[in-house]
py3Dmol code that shows the C-alpha trace and the ligand (Angstrom):
import py3Dmol

protein = """\
ATOM      1  CA  MET A   1       4.258  16.572   1.174  1.00  0.00           C
ATOM      2  CA  LYS A   2       3.074  19.461   3.169  1.00  0.00           C
ATOM      3  CA  GLY A   3      -0.654  19.979   2.879  1.00  0.00           C
ATOM      4  CA  ARG A   4      -0.991  17.622  -0.019  1.00  0.00           C
ATOM      5  CA  ASP A   5      -3.327  14.542  -0.452  1.00  0.00           C
ATOM      6  CA  LEU A   6      -1.994  11.059  -0.865  1.00  0.00           C
ATOM      7  CA  LEU A   7      -4.529   9.310  -2.799  1.00  0.00           C
ATOM      8  CA  SER A   8      -2.238   7.472  -5.267  1.00  0.00           C
ATOM      9  CA  ILE A   9       1.391   6.604  -5.605  1.00  0.00           C
ATOM     10  CA  SER A  10       1.342   9.076  -8.660  1.00  0.00           C
ATOM     11  CA  ASP A  11       0.768  11.976  -6.124  1.00  0.00           C
ATOM     12  CA  LEU A  12       4.435  11.337  -5.158  1.00  0.00           C
ATOM     13  CA  HIS A  13       7.833  11.936  -6.857  1.00  0.00           C
ATOM     14  CA  ALA A  14      10.759   9.503  -6.534  1.00  0.00           C
ATOM     15  CA  ALA A  15      12.382  11.813  -4.076  1.00  0.00           C
ATOM     16  CA  ASP A  16       9.396  11.882  -1.811  1.00  0.00           C
ATOM     17  CA  ILE A  17       9.525   8.041  -1.523  1.00  0.00           C
ATOM     18  CA  ARG A  18      13.224   8.078  -0.770  1.00  0.00           C
ATOM     19  CA  ARG A  19      12.734  10.723   1.879  1.00  0.00           C
ATOM     20  CA  LEU A  20       9.824   9.079   3.527  1.00  0.00           C
ATOM     21  CA  ILE A  21      11.854   5.738   3.708  1.00  0.00           C
ATOM     22  CA  THR A  22      14.893   7.254   5.217  1.00  0.00           C
ATOM     23  CA  GLY A  23      12.726   9.323   7.622  1.00  0.00           C
ATOM     24  CA  ALA A  24      10.926   6.193   8.764  1.00  0.00           C
ATOM     25  CA  ILE A  25      14.030   4.384   9.217  1.00  0.00           C
ATOM     26  CA  ALA A  26      15.355   7.160  11.307  1.00  0.00           C
ATOM     27  CA  LEU A  27      12.214   7.185  13.353  1.00  0.00           C
ATOM     28  CA  LYS A  28      12.331   3.464  13.800  1.00  0.00           C
ATOM     29  CA  ASN A  29      15.825   3.470  15.088  1.00  0.00           C
ATOM     30  CA  GLY A  30      15.583   6.705  17.194  1.00  0.00           C
ATOM     31  CA  GLY A  31      12.261   6.187  19.066  1.00  0.00           C
ATOM     32  CA  TRP A  32       9.676   8.886  18.648  1.00  0.00           C
ATOM     33  CA  THR A  33       9.221  12.617  19.637  1.00  0.00           C
ATOM     34  CA  SER A  34       5.807  14.185  20.462  1.00  0.00           C
ATOM     35  CA  GLN A  35       5.689  16.669  17.552  1.00  0.00           C
ATOM     36  CA  LEU A  36       2.098  16.610  16.697  1.00  0.00           C
ATOM     37  CA  GLY A  37       0.367  17.731  19.841  1.00  0.00           C
ATOM     38  CA  GLU A  38      -3.097  19.478  19.138  1.00  0.00           C
ATOM     39  CA  LYS A  39      -3.378  17.774  15.807  1.00  0.00           C
ATOM     40  CA  THR A  40      -6.282  15.182  15.339  1.00  0.00           C
ATOM     41  CA  LEU A  41      -6.513  12.461  12.657  1.00  0.00           C
ATOM     42  CA  ALA A  42      -9.909  11.088  11.621  1.00  0.00           C
ATOM     43  CA  LEU A  43      -9.996   7.470  10.416  1.00  0.00           C
ATOM     44  CA  LEU A  44     -12.973   6.961   8.231  1.00  0.00           C
ATOM     45  CA  PHE A  45     -13.294   3.218   7.232  1.00  0.00           C
ATOM     46  CA  GLU A  46     -15.690   1.620   5.029  1.00  0.00           C
ATOM     47  CA  LYS A  47     -14.125  -1.804   5.326  1.00  0.00           C
ATOM     48  CA  PRO A  48     -12.249  -3.938   7.967  1.00  0.00           C
ATOM     49  CA  SER A  49      -8.618  -3.277   8.959  1.00  0.00           C
ATOM     50  CA  LEU A  50      -6.219  -4.418  11.429  1.00  0.00           C
ATOM     51  CA  ARG A  51      -2.868  -3.310  10.266  1.00  0.00           C
ATOM     52  CA  THR A  52      -3.565  -0.083   8.671  1.00  0.00           C
ATOM     53  CA  ARG A  53      -6.014   1.207  11.339  1.00  0.00           C
ATOM     54  CA  VAL A  54      -3.950   0.273  14.345  1.00  0.00           C
ATOM     55  CA  SER A  55      -0.704   1.472  12.882  1.00  0.00           C
ATOM     56  CA  PHE A  56      -2.242   4.802  11.949  1.00  0.00           C
ATOM     57  CA  GLU A  57      -3.665   5.226  15.404  1.00  0.00           C
ATOM     58  CA  VAL A  58      -0.533   4.261  17.298  1.00  0.00           C
ATOM     59  CA  ALA A  59       1.684   6.347  14.890  1.00  0.00           C
ATOM     60  CA  MET A  60      -0.463   9.436  15.537  1.00  0.00           C
ATOM     61  CA  ARG A  61      -0.475   8.954  19.290  1.00  0.00           C
ATOM     62  CA  GLN A  62       3.093   8.212  19.692  1.00  0.00           C
ATOM     63  CA  LEU A  63       3.743  11.479  17.904  1.00  0.00           C
ATOM     64  CA  GLY A  64       1.495  13.270  20.479  1.00  0.00           C
ATOM     65  CA  GLY A  65      -1.627  13.752  18.275  1.00  0.00           C
ATOM     66  CA  GLN A  66      -5.125  12.577  18.754  1.00  0.00           C
ATOM     67  CA  CYS A  67      -7.371   9.989  16.623  1.00  0.00           C
ATOM     68  CA  ILE A  68     -11.008   9.657  15.985  1.00  0.00           C
ATOM     69  CA  TYR A  69     -12.120   6.281  14.318  1.00  0.00           C
ATOM     70  CA  LEU A  70     -15.420   6.236  12.354  1.00  0.00           C
ATOM     71  CA  SER A  71     -16.912   3.089  11.362  1.00  0.00           C
ATOM     72  CA  PRO A  72     -19.320   2.744   8.233  1.00  0.00           C
ATOM     73  CA  ALA A  73     -22.389   2.511  10.465  1.00  0.00           C
ATOM     74  CA  GLU A  74     -21.495   5.800  11.998  1.00  0.00           C
ATOM     75  CA  VAL A  75     -21.009   7.752   8.941  1.00  0.00           C
ATOM     76  CA  GLY A  76     -22.947   6.115   5.909  1.00  0.00           C
ATOM     77  CA  LEU A  77     -20.624   7.922   3.391  1.00  0.00           C
ATOM     78  CA  GLY A  78     -22.763   8.737   0.424  1.00  0.00           C
ATOM     79  CA  GLN A  79     -25.756   6.982   1.663  1.00  0.00           C
ATOM     80  CA  ARG A  80     -26.725   8.773   5.150  1.00  0.00           C
ATOM     81  CA  GLU A  81     -25.010  11.894   3.897  1.00  0.00           C
ATOM     82  CA  ALA A  82     -23.515  13.181   0.769  1.00  0.00           C
ATOM     83  CA  VAL A  83     -19.850  12.499   0.328  1.00  0.00           C
ATOM     84  CA  ALA A  84     -19.026  16.132  -0.221  1.00  0.00           C
ATOM     85  CA  ASP A  85     -21.069  17.192   2.879  1.00  0.00           C
ATOM     86  CA  VAL A  86     -19.203  14.636   5.154  1.00  0.00           C
ATOM     87  CA  ALA A  87     -15.804  16.005   3.827  1.00  0.00           C
ATOM     88  CA  ARG A  88     -16.789  19.579   4.466  1.00  0.00           C
ATOM     89  CA  VAL A  89     -18.031  18.831   7.898  1.00  0.00           C
ATOM     90  CA  LEU A  90     -15.147  16.454   9.027  1.00  0.00           C
ATOM     91  CA  SER A  91     -12.408  18.672   7.675  1.00  0.00           C
ATOM     92  CA  SER A  92     -13.730  21.539   9.668  1.00  0.00           C
ATOM     93  CA  TYR A  93     -12.972  19.523  12.838  1.00  0.00           C
ATOM     94  CA  VAL A  94      -9.662  17.751  12.270  1.00  0.00           C
ATOM     95  CA  ASP A  95      -6.237  18.204  10.774  1.00  0.00           C
ATOM     96  CA  ILE A  96      -5.967  15.132   8.546  1.00  0.00           C
ATOM     97  CA  ILE A  97      -8.281  12.344   7.380  1.00  0.00           C
ATOM     98  CA  THR A  98      -7.410   8.868   6.285  1.00  0.00           C
ATOM     99  CA  ILE A  99     -10.026   6.859   4.402  1.00  0.00           C
ATOM    100  CA  ARG A 100     -10.621   3.349   3.320  1.00  0.00           C
ATOM    101  CA  THR A 101     -13.378   3.217   0.714  1.00  0.00           C
ATOM    102  CA  PHE A 102     -14.710   0.529  -1.707  1.00  0.00           C
ATOM    103  CA  SER A 103     -14.571   3.053  -4.620  1.00  0.00           C
ATOM    104  CA  HIS A 104     -11.501   5.306  -5.534  1.00  0.00           C
ATOM    105  CA  ARG A 105     -14.049   7.815  -6.959  1.00  0.00           C
ATOM    106  CA  THR A 106     -15.437   8.302  -3.510  1.00  0.00           C
ATOM    107  CA  LEU A 107     -12.018   9.112  -2.159  1.00  0.00           C
ATOM    108  CA  GLU A 108     -11.254  11.610  -4.945  1.00  0.00           C
ATOM    109  CA  GLU A 109     -14.712  13.335  -4.419  1.00  0.00           C
ATOM    110  CA  PHE A 110     -14.161  13.399  -0.694  1.00  0.00           C
ATOM    111  CA  ALA A 111     -10.551  14.917  -1.184  1.00  0.00           C
ATOM    112  CA  ARG A 112     -11.992  17.649  -3.517  1.00  0.00           C
ATOM    113  CA  HIS A 113     -14.238  18.756  -0.768  1.00  0.00           C
ATOM    114  CA  SER A 114     -11.951  18.375   2.252  1.00  0.00           C
ATOM    115  CA  ARG A 115     -10.055  21.395   3.612  1.00  0.00           C
ATOM    116  CA  VAL A 116      -7.408  19.203   5.099  1.00  0.00           C
ATOM    117  CA  PRO A 117      -5.123  16.488   3.487  1.00  0.00           C
ATOM    118  CA  VAL A 118      -6.719  13.241   2.730  1.00  0.00           C
ATOM    119  CA  ILE A 119      -4.733   9.819   2.851  1.00  0.00           C
ATOM    120  CA  ASN A 120      -5.878   6.808   0.963  1.00  0.00           C
ATOM    121  CA  ALA A 121      -5.855   3.827   3.433  1.00  0.00           C
ATOM    122  CA  LEU A 122      -7.000   1.420   0.687  1.00  0.00           C
ATOM    123  CA  SER A 123      -9.531   1.827  -2.145  1.00  0.00           C
ATOM    124  CA  ASP A 124     -10.388  -0.505  -5.093  1.00  0.00           C
ATOM    125  CA  ALA A 125      -7.638   1.003  -7.144  1.00  0.00           C
ATOM    126  CA  GLU A 126      -4.683   1.555  -4.728  1.00  0.00           C
ATOM    127  CA  HIS A 127      -3.023   1.032  -1.417  1.00  0.00           C
ATOM    128  CA  PRO A 128      -0.171   3.592  -1.397  1.00  0.00           C
ATOM    129  CA  CYS A 129       0.627   3.427   2.256  1.00  0.00           C
ATOM    130  CA  GLN A 130       1.309  -0.216   1.967  1.00  0.00           C
ATOM    131  CA  ALA A 131       3.580   0.144  -1.039  1.00  0.00           C
ATOM    132  CA  LEU A 132       5.635   2.807   0.838  1.00  0.00           C
ATOM    133  CA  SER A 133       6.197   0.679   3.964  1.00  0.00           C
ATOM    134  CA  ASP A 134       6.903  -2.270   1.748  1.00  0.00           C
ATOM    135  CA  LEU A 135       9.630  -0.480  -0.079  1.00  0.00           C
ATOM    136  CA  MET A 136      10.974   0.609   3.332  1.00  0.00           C
ATOM    137  CA  THR A 137      11.219  -3.079   4.188  1.00  0.00           C
ATOM    138  CA  VAL A 138      12.983  -4.072   0.976  1.00  0.00           C
ATOM    139  CA  TYR A 139      15.438  -1.112   1.543  1.00  0.00           C
ATOM    140  CA  GLU A 140      16.100  -2.267   4.970  1.00  0.00           C
ATOM    141  CA  LYS A 141      16.645  -5.928   3.957  1.00  0.00           C
ATOM    142  CA  LYS A 142      18.579  -5.187   0.744  1.00  0.00           C
ATOM    143  CA  GLY A 143      20.344  -1.932   1.410  1.00  0.00           C
ATOM    144  CA  LYS A 144      18.982  -0.433  -1.908  1.00  0.00           C
ATOM    145  CA  LEU A 145      15.990  -0.319  -4.259  1.00  0.00           C
ATOM    146  CA  GLU A 146      17.343   0.563  -7.563  1.00  0.00           C
ATOM    147  CA  GLY A 147      18.125  -2.499  -9.830  1.00  0.00           C
ATOM    148  CA  LEU A 148      16.376  -5.010  -7.658  1.00  0.00           C
ATOM    149  CA  VAL A 149      13.938  -7.470  -9.328  1.00  0.00           C
ATOM    150  CA  ILE A 150      10.570  -7.382  -7.436  1.00  0.00           C
ATOM    151  CA  THR A 151       7.927  -9.953  -8.564  1.00  0.00           C
ATOM    152  CA  PHE A 152       4.218  -9.913  -7.670  1.00  0.00           C
ATOM    153  CA  VAL A 153       2.244 -13.104  -8.368  1.00  0.00           C
ATOM    154  CA  GLY A 154      -1.448 -12.723  -8.504  1.00  0.00           C
ATOM    155  CA  ASP A 155      -4.258 -10.208  -9.010  1.00  0.00           C
ATOM    156  CA  GLY A 156      -3.733  -6.865 -10.620  1.00  0.00           C
ATOM    157  CA  ASN A 157      -5.361  -5.257  -7.659  1.00  0.00           C
ATOM    158  CA  ASN A 158      -4.974  -2.192  -5.350  1.00  0.00           C
ATOM    159  CA  VAL A 159      -1.914  -3.470  -3.645  1.00  0.00           C
ATOM    160  CA  SER A 160       0.012  -4.759  -6.748  1.00  0.00           C
ATOM    161  CA  THR A 161      -0.872  -1.587  -8.569  1.00  0.00           C
ATOM    162  CA  SER A 162       0.499   0.672  -5.801  1.00  0.00           C
ATOM    163  CA  LEU A 163       3.699  -1.507  -5.486  1.00  0.00           C
ATOM    164  CA  MET A 164       4.320  -1.469  -9.087  1.00  0.00           C
ATOM    165  CA  LEU A 165       4.131   2.328  -9.462  1.00  0.00           C
ATOM    166  CA  ALA A 166       6.247   2.829  -6.356  1.00  0.00           C
ATOM    167  CA  ALA A 167       8.744   0.265  -7.592  1.00  0.00           C
ATOM    168  CA  ALA A 168       8.942   1.833 -11.177  1.00  0.00           C
ATOM    169  CA  LEU A 169       9.378   5.302  -9.490  1.00  0.00           C
ATOM    170  CA  SER A 170      12.266   3.846  -7.477  1.00  0.00           C
ATOM    171  CA  GLY A 171      14.250   2.395 -10.437  1.00  0.00           C
ATOM    172  CA  MET A 172      13.383  -1.186  -9.705  1.00  0.00           C
ATOM    173  CA  HIS A 173      12.558  -4.023 -12.130  1.00  0.00           C
ATOM    174  CA  PHE A 174       8.931  -4.878 -11.519  1.00  0.00           C
ATOM    175  CA  ARG A 175       7.289  -8.071 -12.882  1.00  0.00           C
ATOM    176  CA  ILE A 176       3.786  -9.155 -12.366  1.00  0.00           C
ATOM    177  CA  ALA A 177       2.399 -12.494 -13.364  1.00  0.00           C
ATOM    178  CA  SER A 178      -1.527 -12.535 -13.386  1.00  0.00           C
ATOM    179  CA  PRO A 179      -4.081 -15.027 -14.832  1.00  0.00           C
ATOM    180  CA  PRO A 180      -5.918 -13.988 -18.025  1.00  0.00           C
ATOM    181  CA  GLY A 181      -8.456 -11.185 -17.123  1.00  0.00           C
ATOM    182  CA  TYR A 182      -6.707 -10.167 -13.880  1.00  0.00           C
ATOM    183  CA  ALA A 183      -3.941  -7.991 -15.161  1.00  0.00           C
ATOM    184  CA  VAL A 184      -3.465  -4.430 -13.859  1.00  0.00           C
ATOM    185  CA  LYS A 185      -5.473  -1.710 -15.565  1.00  0.00           C
ATOM    186  CA  ASN A 186      -3.959  -0.434 -18.807  1.00  0.00           C
ATOM    187  CA  GLU A 187      -3.789   3.148 -17.468  1.00  0.00           C
ATOM    188  CA  PHE A 188      -1.596   2.069 -14.607  1.00  0.00           C
ATOM    189  CA  LYS A 189       0.614  -0.347 -16.949  1.00  0.00           C
ATOM    190  CA  ASP A 190       1.219   2.874 -19.085  1.00  0.00           C
ATOM    191  CA  LEU A 191       2.079   5.080 -16.053  1.00  0.00           C
ATOM    192  CA  ALA A 192       4.252   2.536 -14.581  1.00  0.00           C
ATOM    193  CA  THR A 193       6.007   2.117 -17.872  1.00  0.00           C
ATOM    194  CA  SER A 194       6.795   5.834 -18.088  1.00  0.00           C
ATOM    195  CA  TYR A 195       7.996   5.939 -14.490  1.00  0.00           C
ATOM    196  CA  ALA A 196      10.317   3.045 -15.023  1.00  0.00           C
ATOM    197  CA  ARG A 197      11.714   4.498 -18.194  1.00  0.00           C
ATOM    198  CA  ALA A 198      12.420   7.796 -16.402  1.00  0.00           C
ATOM    199  CA  ASN A 199      14.048   6.234 -13.320  1.00  0.00           C
ATOM    200  CA  GLY A 200      16.220   3.401 -14.975  1.00  0.00           C
ATOM    201  CA  GLY A 201      13.762   0.537 -13.998  1.00  0.00           C
ATOM    202  CA  SER A 202      11.489  -1.656 -15.999  1.00  0.00           C
ATOM    203  CA  VAL A 203       8.073  -3.382 -15.814  1.00  0.00           C
ATOM    204  CA  ILE A 204       7.160  -6.579 -17.225  1.00  0.00           C
ATOM    205  CA  PHE A 205       3.566  -8.000 -17.523  1.00  0.00           C
ATOM    206  CA  THR A 206       3.118 -11.736 -18.027  1.00  0.00           C
ATOM    207  CA  GLU A 207       0.712 -14.747 -17.345  1.00  0.00           C
ATOM    208  CA  ASP A 208       3.601 -17.164 -16.542  1.00  0.00           C
ATOM    209  CA  PRO A 209       4.469 -17.108 -12.798  1.00  0.00           C
ATOM    210  CA  HIS A 210       7.591 -19.229 -13.426  1.00  0.00           C
ATOM    211  CA  GLU A 211       9.089 -16.626 -15.810  1.00  0.00           C
ATOM    212  CA  ALA A 212       8.126 -13.806 -13.400  1.00  0.00           C
ATOM    213  CA  VAL A 213       9.748 -15.350 -10.405  1.00  0.00           C
ATOM    214  CA  ARG A 214      12.973 -16.700 -11.943  1.00  0.00           C
ATOM    215  CA  GLY A 215      15.968 -14.723 -10.451  1.00  0.00           C
ATOM    216  CA  ALA A 216      13.743 -12.424  -8.475  1.00  0.00           C
ATOM    217  CA  ASP A 217      15.142 -10.665  -5.345  1.00  0.00           C
ATOM    218  CA  ILE A 218      11.618 -10.217  -3.899  1.00  0.00           C
ATOM    219  CA  VAL A 219       8.487 -12.273  -4.392  1.00  0.00           C
ATOM    220  CA  TYR A 220       5.348 -10.833  -3.318  1.00  0.00           C
ATOM    221  CA  THR A 221       1.696 -11.856  -3.361  1.00  0.00           C
ATOM    222  CA  ASP A 222      -1.665 -10.936  -1.947  1.00  0.00           C
ATOM    223  CA  VAL A 223      -5.109 -12.359  -1.593  1.00  0.00           C
ATOM    224  CA  TRP A 224      -6.945 -13.682  -4.703  1.00  0.00           C
ATOM    225  CA  THR A 225     -10.188 -12.174  -3.501  1.00  0.00           C
ATOM    226  CA  SER A 226     -10.233  -8.624  -2.244  1.00  0.00           C
ATOM    227  CA  MET A 227     -12.702  -7.098   0.137  1.00  0.00           C
ATOM    228  CA  GLY A 228     -15.867  -6.364  -1.740  1.00  0.00           C
ATOM    229  CA  GLN A 229     -15.297  -9.415  -4.259  1.00  0.00           C
ATOM    230  CA  GLU A 230     -16.423 -12.055  -1.892  1.00  0.00           C
ATOM    231  CA  ALA A 231     -19.175 -13.261  -4.516  1.00  0.00           C
ATOM    232  CA  GLU A 232     -16.481 -14.184  -6.974  1.00  0.00           C
ATOM    233  CA  ALA A 233     -14.390 -16.046  -4.586  1.00  0.00           C
ATOM    234  CA  ALA A 234     -15.006 -19.604  -5.860  1.00  0.00           C
ATOM    235  CA  LYS A 235     -14.205 -18.615  -9.456  1.00  0.00           C
ATOM    236  CA  ARG A 236     -11.177 -16.787  -8.407  1.00  0.00           C
ATOM    237  CA  ARG A 237      -9.892 -19.763  -6.499  1.00  0.00           C
ATOM    238  CA  ARG A 238     -10.204 -21.764  -9.840  1.00  0.00           C
ATOM    239  CA  ASP A 239      -8.666 -18.978 -12.030  1.00  0.00           C
ATOM    240  CA  PHE A 240      -5.633 -18.422  -9.582  1.00  0.00           C
ATOM    241  CA  ALA A 241      -4.800 -22.075  -8.775  1.00  0.00           C
ATOM    242  CA  ALA A 242      -1.641 -21.955 -10.808  1.00  0.00           C
ATOM    243  CA  TYR A 243      -0.515 -18.790  -9.083  1.00  0.00           C
ATOM    244  CA  GLN A 244       0.210 -20.053  -5.636  1.00  0.00           C
ATOM    245  CA  VAL A 245       3.472 -19.078  -4.087  1.00  0.00           C
ATOM    246  CA  ASN A 246       4.555 -22.322  -2.776  1.00  0.00           C
ATOM    247  CA  GLY A 247       8.065 -23.849  -2.242  1.00  0.00           C
ATOM    248  CA  ARG A 248       8.598 -24.920  -5.656  1.00  0.00           C
ATOM    249  CA  LEU A 249       7.626 -21.521  -7.177  1.00  0.00           C
ATOM    250  CA  PHE A 250       9.710 -19.654  -4.624  1.00  0.00           C
ATOM    251  CA  SER A 251      12.832 -21.825  -5.304  1.00  0.00           C
ATOM    252  CA  LEU A 252      12.963 -20.174  -8.831  1.00  0.00           C
ATOM    253  CA  ALA A 253      13.691 -16.946  -7.121  1.00  0.00           C
ATOM    254  CA  ARG A 254      17.306 -15.882  -5.994  1.00  0.00           C
ATOM    255  CA  ALA A 255      18.838 -17.955  -3.115  1.00  0.00           C
ATOM    256  CA  ASP A 256      18.633 -14.780  -1.147  1.00  0.00           C
ATOM    257  CA  ALA A 257      15.191 -13.600  -2.195  1.00  0.00           C
ATOM    258  CA  ILE A 258      12.650 -12.471   0.382  1.00  0.00           C
ATOM    259  CA  PHE A 259       9.005 -13.317   0.493  1.00  0.00           C
ATOM    260  CA  MET A 260       6.489 -10.480   1.106  1.00  0.00           C
ATOM    261  CA  HIS A 261       2.740 -10.278   1.658  1.00  0.00           C
ATOM    262  CA  ASN A 262       0.705  -7.326   2.894  1.00  0.00           C
ATOM    263  CA  LEU A 263      -1.597  -9.578   4.923  1.00  0.00           C
ATOM    264  CA  PRO A 264      -4.189 -10.779   5.769  1.00  0.00           C
ATOM    265  CA  ALA A 265      -2.950 -13.957   4.087  1.00  0.00           C
ATOM    266  CA  HIS A 266      -5.289 -16.836   3.016  1.00  0.00           C
ATOM    267  CA  ARG A 267      -2.907 -19.596   3.857  1.00  0.00           C
ATOM    268  CA  GLY A 268      -3.222 -22.622   1.556  1.00  0.00           C
ATOM    269  CA  GLU A 269      -4.459 -20.397  -1.337  1.00  0.00           C
ATOM    270  CA  GLU A 270      -2.086 -17.634  -2.560  1.00  0.00           C
ATOM    271  CA  VAL A 271       0.727 -18.782  -0.264  1.00  0.00           C
ATOM    272  CA  THR A 272       1.595 -22.025   1.542  1.00  0.00           C
ATOM    273  CA  ASP A 273       2.668 -22.152   5.217  1.00  0.00           C
ATOM    274  CA  GLU A 274       6.021 -23.460   4.083  1.00  0.00           C
ATOM    275  CA  VAL A 275       6.699 -19.970   2.398  1.00  0.00           C
ATOM    276  CA  ILE A 276       5.101 -17.529   4.622  1.00  0.00           C
ATOM    277  CA  ASP A 277       6.419 -19.033   7.728  1.00  0.00           C
ATOM    278  CA  GLY A 278       9.821 -19.726   6.144  1.00  0.00           C
ATOM    279  CA  PRO A 279      13.094 -18.132   7.057  1.00  0.00           C
ATOM    280  CA  ARG A 280      12.894 -15.744   4.155  1.00  0.00           C
ATOM    281  CA  SER A 281       9.442 -14.455   4.820  1.00  0.00           C
ATOM    282  CA  VAL A 282       9.579 -10.798   6.093  1.00  0.00           C
ATOM    283  CA  VAL A 283       5.791 -10.375   6.350  1.00  0.00           C
ATOM    284  CA  PHE A 284       5.743  -9.332   9.993  1.00  0.00           C
ATOM    285  CA  GLU A 285       8.468  -6.800   9.627  1.00  0.00           C
ATOM    286  CA  GLN A 286       6.337  -5.486   6.766  1.00  0.00           C
ATOM    287  CA  SER A 287       3.410  -4.893   9.097  1.00  0.00           C
ATOM    288  CA  GLU A 288       5.624  -3.326  11.836  1.00  0.00           C
ATOM    289  CA  ASN A 289       7.195  -1.004   9.320  1.00  0.00           C
ATOM    290  CA  LYS A 290       3.754   0.383   8.396  1.00  0.00           C
ATOM    291  CA  MET A 291       3.683   2.189  11.614  1.00  0.00           C
ATOM    292  CA  HIS A 292       7.095   3.667  11.214  1.00  0.00           C
ATOM    293  CA  LEU A 293       6.372   4.668   7.693  1.00  0.00           C
ATOM    294  CA  LEU A 294       3.062   6.258   8.625  1.00  0.00           C
ATOM    295  CA  LYS A 295       4.722   8.298  11.417  1.00  0.00           C
ATOM    296  CA  ALA A 296       7.169   9.845   8.761  1.00  0.00           C
ATOM    297  CA  LEU A 297       4.133  10.567   6.396  1.00  0.00           C
ATOM    298  CA  LEU A 298       2.014  12.170   9.094  1.00  0.00           C
ATOM    299  CA  LEU A 299       4.916  14.324  10.096  1.00  0.00           C
ATOM    300  CA  GLU A 300       5.416  15.455   6.531  1.00  0.00           C
ATOM    301  CA  MET A 301       1.874  15.974   5.726  1.00  0.00           C
ATOM    302  CA  LEU A 302       0.781  17.869   8.943  1.00  0.00           C
ATOM    303  CA  GLY A 303       3.690  20.138   8.436  1.00  0.00           C
ATOM    304  CA  GLY A 304       1.679  22.870   6.665  1.00  0.00           C
ATOM    305  CA  GLU A 305      -1.697  23.967   5.524  1.00  0.00           C
ATOM    306  CA  LYS A 306      -3.379  22.284   2.570  1.00  0.00           C
ATOM    307  CA  THR A 307      -2.387  23.937  -0.652  1.00  0.00           C
ATOM    308  CA  PRO A 308      -5.461  24.667  -3.216  1.00  0.00           C
TER     309      PRO A 308
END
"""
ligand_1 = """\
8
NVA
N -6.224 -6.642 -1.890
C -6.713 -6.653 -0.492
C -5.862 -6.000 0.470
C -6.206 -6.083 1.868
C -5.344 -5.267 2.833
C -8.138 -6.145 -0.451
O -8.385 -5.029 -0.947
O -8.956 -6.592 0.214
"""
view = py3Dmol.view(width=600, height=400)
view.addModel(protein, "pdb")
view.setStyle({"model": 0}, {"cartoon": {"style": "trace"}})
view.addModel(ligand_1, "xyz")
view.setStyle({"model": 1}, {"stick": {}})
view.zoomTo()
view.show()
């Protein structure tokens, strides 16, 4: 990972995912060491964030580095100043940049002009850091990834796309049930299918949540309306009504299945209190693990100069 960007799960190989997970678990169990003194992380966020922002900042500080948070009002990415110019300027001051943008294209343009590695902290297309810490949580809970059935119920969005790609690369059996019109994009379906084939896993796309959840080891969901889609919220609530993860749907999964959600959750919409607060929910371990995984990621990515 030295000097590379992490914009998409497709920037990773299966071995990178395995190494990041085992590294993160070792960091979690062994405390932290100050290894990133003198290094500075800039966080450039166009949308709100609790988990990703705080876990990045704490991870960097516990490793001995510094952080600078820049809110949308301060930077005006692409409005007050051209994306390429912000990238050139910011990357001349800091060692690594993490960005949360509306458009994945902004992120790609930024990375092209940055002299230092760039990490996607959520775009409209992907949320790779989330998927990595989620698979760390699965690995901790189940002792393996290969061969497990992981089902996502809901929107073919940034979270499910990254989860699908990471699961397929890890030899898992990924299923996603989405309402008509909300499936993951075809280019990502094709990529995931090829990853699954190469790594002994599989991917299934369906509109039937019952078929998708039956026999699953992991059931995962996310909000129906992502940041930036607020105007569609009422329509989405109608379109997704049959895709709520409630006790009845979750009971179709294996008896030892775990429930996952990247948070924030809209309780009573995509998930009921009964499930998210239930004994098999691991949602708060997921959020804690983000910090451990990001430490492993920062250590790897700051280990060298950016390669052209
Ligand atoms: N899909 C959600 C994830 C939030 C962390 C969104 O993009 O708003």
